[in-house]
FIKESE-104577 format. One line per field, with one value per residue (C-alpha): residue in one letter; x, y, z. Coordinates in Angstrom, 3 decimals. Example, Ala and Ser with C-alpha at 12.3 -4.5 7.8 and 13.67 -1.06 7.14 Angstrom:
<sites>
aa = (A|S)
px = (12.300|13.670)
py = (-4.500|-1.060)
pz = (7.800|7.140)
</sites>
This chain:
<sites>
aa = (X|X|X|X|X|X|X|X|X|X|X|X|X|X|X|X|X|X|X|X|X|X|X|X|X|X|X|X|X|X|X|X|X|X|X|X|X|X|X|X|X|X|X|X|X|X|X|X|X|X|X|X|X|X|X|X|X|X|X|X|X|X|X|X|X|X|X|X|X|X|X|X|X|X|X|X|X|X|X|X|X|X|X|X|X|X|X|X|X|X|X|X|X|X|X|X|X|X|X|X|X|X|X|X|X|X|X|X|X|X|X|X|X|X|X|X|X|X|X|X|X|X|X|X|X|X|X|X|X|X|X|X|X|X|X|X|X|X|X|X|X|X|X|X|X|X|X|X|X|X|X|X|X|X|X|X|X|X|X|X|X|X|X|X|X|X|X|X|X|X|X|X|X|X|X|X|X|X|X|X|X|X|X|X|X|X|X|X|X|X|X|X|X|X|X|X|X|X|X|X|X|X|X|X|X|X|X|X|X|X|X|X|X|X|X|X|X|X|X|X|X|X|X|X|X|X|X|X|X|X|X|X|X|X|X|X|X|X|X|X|X|X|X|X|X|X|X|X|X|X|X|X|X|X|X|X|X|X|X|X|X|X|X|X|X|X|X|X|X|X|X|X|X|X|X|X|X|X|X|X|X|X|X|X|X|X|X|X|X|X|X|X|X|X|X|X|X|X|X|X)
px = (-35.039|-34.295|-34.399|-30.628|-29.978|-32.275|-30.403|-27.044|-28.225|-29.400|-26.063|-24.182|-26.301|-25.723|-21.959|-21.858|-23.737|-21.204|-18.275|-19.841|-20.515|-16.944|-15.594|-17.613|-15.892|-12.468|-9.749|-8.399|-5.384|-2.231|-0.756|2.916|4.044|2.105|3.459|6.984|6.442|5.186|8.250|10.590|8.729|9.012|12.721|13.138|11.360|7.984|4.541|1.554|-1.714|-5.421|-7.120|-9.864|-10.561|-13.426|-11.677|-9.421|-7.833|-4.184|-2.161|1.588|3.906|7.602|7.724|8.877|11.809|15.239|16.746|18.059|17.358|13.583|13.690|14.842|11.925|9.001|8.207|7.070|3.947|2.636|2.369|-0.186|-3.943|-6.032|-3.317|-5.258|-2.772|0.993|3.217|6.734|7.245|10.849|12.250|14.972|12.484|13.462|11.671|12.872|11.380|7.979|7.746|7.137|3.814|2.350|0.134|-1.471|-4.938|-6.658|-4.425|-6.381|-3.777|-0.093|2.436|5.615|6.438|10.076|11.432|13.590|10.737|10.721|8.521|9.854|8.435|4.974|4.755|4.343|1.186|-0.904|-2.684|-3.691|-7.312|-8.636|-6.082|-7.819|-4.974|-1.422|1.205|4.208|5.408|9.119|9.708|11.288|8.111|6.973|4.122|5.088|5.151|1.708|0.246|0.748|-1.884|-4.775|-6.155|-6.624|-10.258|-10.849|-8.043|-9.525|-6.548|-3.070|-0.369|2.426|4.168|7.783|7.719|8.379|4.699|3.414|-0.024|-0.694|0.261|-2.028|-4.912|-4.549|-4.682|-7.690|-9.560|-8.830|-10.008|-13.354|-13.466|-9.715|-8.338|-4.741|-2.615|0.607|1.337|1.871|3.223|4.250|1.319|1.848|0.540|1.751|-1.237|-1.395|0.103|-2.521|-1.247|-3.009|-3.461|-1.114|-3.008|-1.426|-3.406|-4.673|-3.344|-6.669|-8.340|-6.462|-7.900|-6.335|-8.427|-7.335|-3.672|-3.912|-5.571|-2.908|0.144|-0.617|-3.483|-2.589|0.445|2.164|2.077|4.549|5.114|5.714|8.046|9.961|10.368|11.529|14.042|12.351|11.180|12.587|13.348|10.037|8.012|9.833|9.211|5.528|5.336|7.055|4.572|1.657|2.990|3.705|0.148|-1.295|0.566|-1.513|-4.818|-6.978|-7.764|-11.214|-10.234|-7.276|-5.308|-3.274|0.032|-0.214|-1.074|1.886|4.249|3.098|3.127|6.498|7.882|6.605|8.084|11.429|11.743|10.739|13.268|16.004|14.882|14.910|18.492|19.522|20.178|19.996|18.382|15.383|13.879|13.633|12.358|9.721|8.552|8.078|6.443|3.961|2.389|-1.251|-2.691|-0.919|-2.218|-5.759|-6.298|-5.725|-6.946|-9.378)
py = (-24.909|-22.295|-18.603|-18.358|-21.167|-19.554|-16.239|-18.003|-19.842|-16.590|-14.893|-17.834|-17.703|-13.959|-14.413|-17.073|-14.728|-11.973|-14.299|-15.462|-11.885|-10.920|-13.877|-12.826|-9.421|-10.746|-10.413|-13.556|-14.859|-16.182|-19.512|-19.880|-20.748|-17.844|-15.388|-16.626|-15.941|-12.423|-11.790|-12.806|-10.583|-7.647|-8.330|-7.888|-4.526|-5.796|-5.170|-7.467|-5.543|-6.273|-5.157|-3.689|-3.569|-6.062|-8.352|-11.387|-10.758|-9.699|-7.118|-7.902|-5.061|-5.284|-2.100|0.115|-2.163|-1.312|-4.670|-7.133|-10.856|-10.745|-14.177|-15.648|-14.345|-14.269|-17.924|-16.842|-15.343|-18.830|-19.519|-16.735|-17.231|-15.104|-13.035|-11.070|-8.276|-8.489|-5.497|-6.278|-3.028|-1.865|-4.931|-7.304|-10.153|-12.454|-14.961|-17.705|-15.908|-15.661|-19.441|-19.101|-17.285|-19.766|-21.231|-17.975|-18.870|-15.939|-13.287|-10.530|-7.720|-8.106|-5.282|-6.199|-2.802|-1.698|-5.230|-7.505|-9.928|-11.477|-13.875|-16.785|-15.215|-14.787|-18.547|-18.827|-16.674|-19.036|-20.583|-17.314|-17.635|-14.807|-12.236|-8.979|-6.449|-6.888|-4.150|-5.015|-1.452|-1.260|-5.037|-7.140|-8.878|-8.994|-10.375|-14.006|-13.363|-11.838|-14.519|-16.836|-14.817|-15.738|-18.220|-15.537|-14.827|-12.613|-10.198|-6.714|-4.318|-4.813|-2.116|-2.498|0.888|0.714|-2.977|-4.768|-5.592|-4.399|-3.133|-6.454|-8.455|-6.366|-6.728|-10.516|-10.714|-8.380|-10.696|-13.674|-11.974|-10.199|-6.715|-6.503|-2.948|-2.768|0.358|0.441|4.066|6.922|6.196|8.577|8.797|7.268|10.468|13.589|15.721|19.394|21.458|23.498|26.068|25.633|28.502|28.161|27.877|27.372|25.602|28.105|27.564|28.578|25.603|23.290|22.403|20.608|17.525|17.547|17.903|15.037|12.871|13.643|13.566|11.058|8.687|5.253|3.002|4.836|8.578|11.475|11.025|7.239|7.582|10.377|8.324|5.332|7.547|6.684|10.187|12.197|15.932|17.016|14.800|16.193|19.766|18.918|17.552|20.687|22.837|20.994|21.676|25.340|25.770|24.004|26.375|29.252|27.465|27.364|23.951|22.894|23.348|24.086|27.285|29.093|28.727|24.909|24.811|27.022|24.861|21.615|22.909|24.591|21.233|19.581|22.300|22.273|18.493|18.378|21.099|18.943|15.975|18.160|19.202|15.577|15.960|12.502|14.039|15.008|11.499|11.027|14.590|14.144|10.836|12.486|15.633|13.670|11.839|12.120|11.009|13.753|16.421|15.070|14.920|18.666|20.119|17.719)
pz = (43.122|45.773|45.056|45.601|43.099|40.504|40.800|40.507|37.371|35.733|36.517|34.980|31.808|31.531|31.957|29.233|26.923|27.613|26.881|23.594|22.550|23.395|21.420|18.377|18.377|19.272|16.638|15.008|16.917|15.271|16.308|17.223|13.686|12.171|14.730|14.039|10.332|11.114|13.280|10.445|7.974|10.358|10.931|7.177|7.345|6.183|7.647|8.227|8.525|8.589|5.363|7.575|11.309|11.044|8.550|8.990|5.562|5.615|3.688|3.625|2.604|1.787|-0.315|2.562|3.399|2.007|2.997|0.447|0.326|-0.123|-1.803|1.491|3.530|1.072|1.847|5.332|3.756|2.990|6.733|7.180|6.722|4.372|2.655|0.028|-0.681|-1.210|-2.034|-3.291|-5.213|-5.408|-3.641|-4.901|-5.383|-8.284|-10.497|-8.161|-5.162|-6.847|-6.786|-3.041|-3.532|-6.006|-3.268|-2.094|-3.356|-1.580|-3.183|-4.968|-5.231|-6.154|-6.583|-8.493|-9.968|-10.225|-9.678|-11.865|-12.549|-16.037|-17.999|-15.938|-12.776|-14.267|-14.718|-10.933|-10.988|-13.114|-10.129|-8.438|-9.537|-7.320|-8.505|-9.497|-9.555|-10.890|-11.290|-13.492|-14.138|-14.871|-15.082|-17.845|-19.028|-22.655|-24.782|-24.163|-20.431|-20.066|-22.327|-19.340|-17.451|-19.764|-17.252|-14.557|-15.427|-12.345|-13.289|-13.595|-13.655|-15.145|-15.240|-17.806|-18.005|-19.132|-20.037|-23.331|-23.830|-27.202|-28.146|-29.888|-26.797|-24.608|-27.080|-27.153|-23.361|-23.277|-25.626|-23.354|-20.123|-20.328|-18.796|-18.168|-17.954|-19.233|-18.788|-20.814|-19.959|-22.365|-25.821|-28.557|-30.990|-34.424|-36.031|-34.296|-33.243|-34.066|-31.326|-29.545|-27.121|-23.817|-21.394|-18.460|-15.218|-11.862|-9.140|-6.628|-3.170|-1.640|-3.385|-1.052|2.334|5.282|4.478|0.821|1.787|4.282|1.643|-0.971|1.311|4.089|3.224|1.846|1.568|-1.301|-0.550|-0.723|3.032|2.995|-0.012|1.713|4.915|2.842|0.962|-2.341|-3.324|-6.179|-5.687|-7.263|-4.908|-1.892|-3.036|-3.526|0.032|1.377|-0.565|1.033|4.521|3.731|2.443|5.480|7.810|6.425|7.098|10.175|11.764|12.942|16.564|18.803|19.389|16.757|18.624|18.669|14.964|14.066|16.122|14.518|10.935|11.532|12.681|9.501|7.306|9.102|8.938|5.281|4.420|5.983|3.857|0.718|1.548|2.029|5.752|7.394|10.479|8.382|8.131|11.899|12.341|9.629|11.107|14.500|13.120|10.958|13.910|12.830|16.175|18.104|15.726|15.338|19.103|19.296|16.011|14.294)
</sites>
């Protein structure tokens, strides 16, 4: 073999190695049918996200959509591979629509809070063997409904605030599923405790930091900011969000000049004040002002 041919062979081997390495890091691609399903979900106001950057598992969220007719689009989720999280909180999903998710065998987290789901809908969850988290807050389920969940042995957390489930029903389910945490929310105690006057303490503003405010107001799928942008906040939540921004305006960022910081926090405060007043321009202004990337590039 000539020297030229040897060099060419080594270059080819190196190139193949580079391609293989690149393929190993490459994100999973969707086929035409899967992409079509994603497009329909997005048209309905839903989102399809990776659970993590290095994971092929999917998180599908409908909770930020204000569109009706979720039953008609929920079946698109079945076309997607590796859906482990599904958020239908606050949507108009019905018991009939839940039949469409019966085949999601990889599902570990399911949000159904503040929907019209009843016992009939829970019957469609029996085969979700990997389900670990289920939120039924504010639904029409009762003891007979949750009894249908006894076969979900991997269920770890179940939220039942403002449902018709009784203490007895919750106890029976807890006995059937080892280690299950059930939260039925606050209930009036059977024996009224003695009233003990507690000293009134207000949280000190100086205890807050920029990082703490960002964590409380912006981090996650269900935050004061996402609820405000989705027009799902109550007046107290909006005032809390405004208070966070007002406190942040008095703080000093890690880097960047003071003028830039004042401009960005003033934009947040102004936009949030419009939302508090019910001004329709406030939502668009708040969405623009809360652009984390633009702020982090200058001040974080």
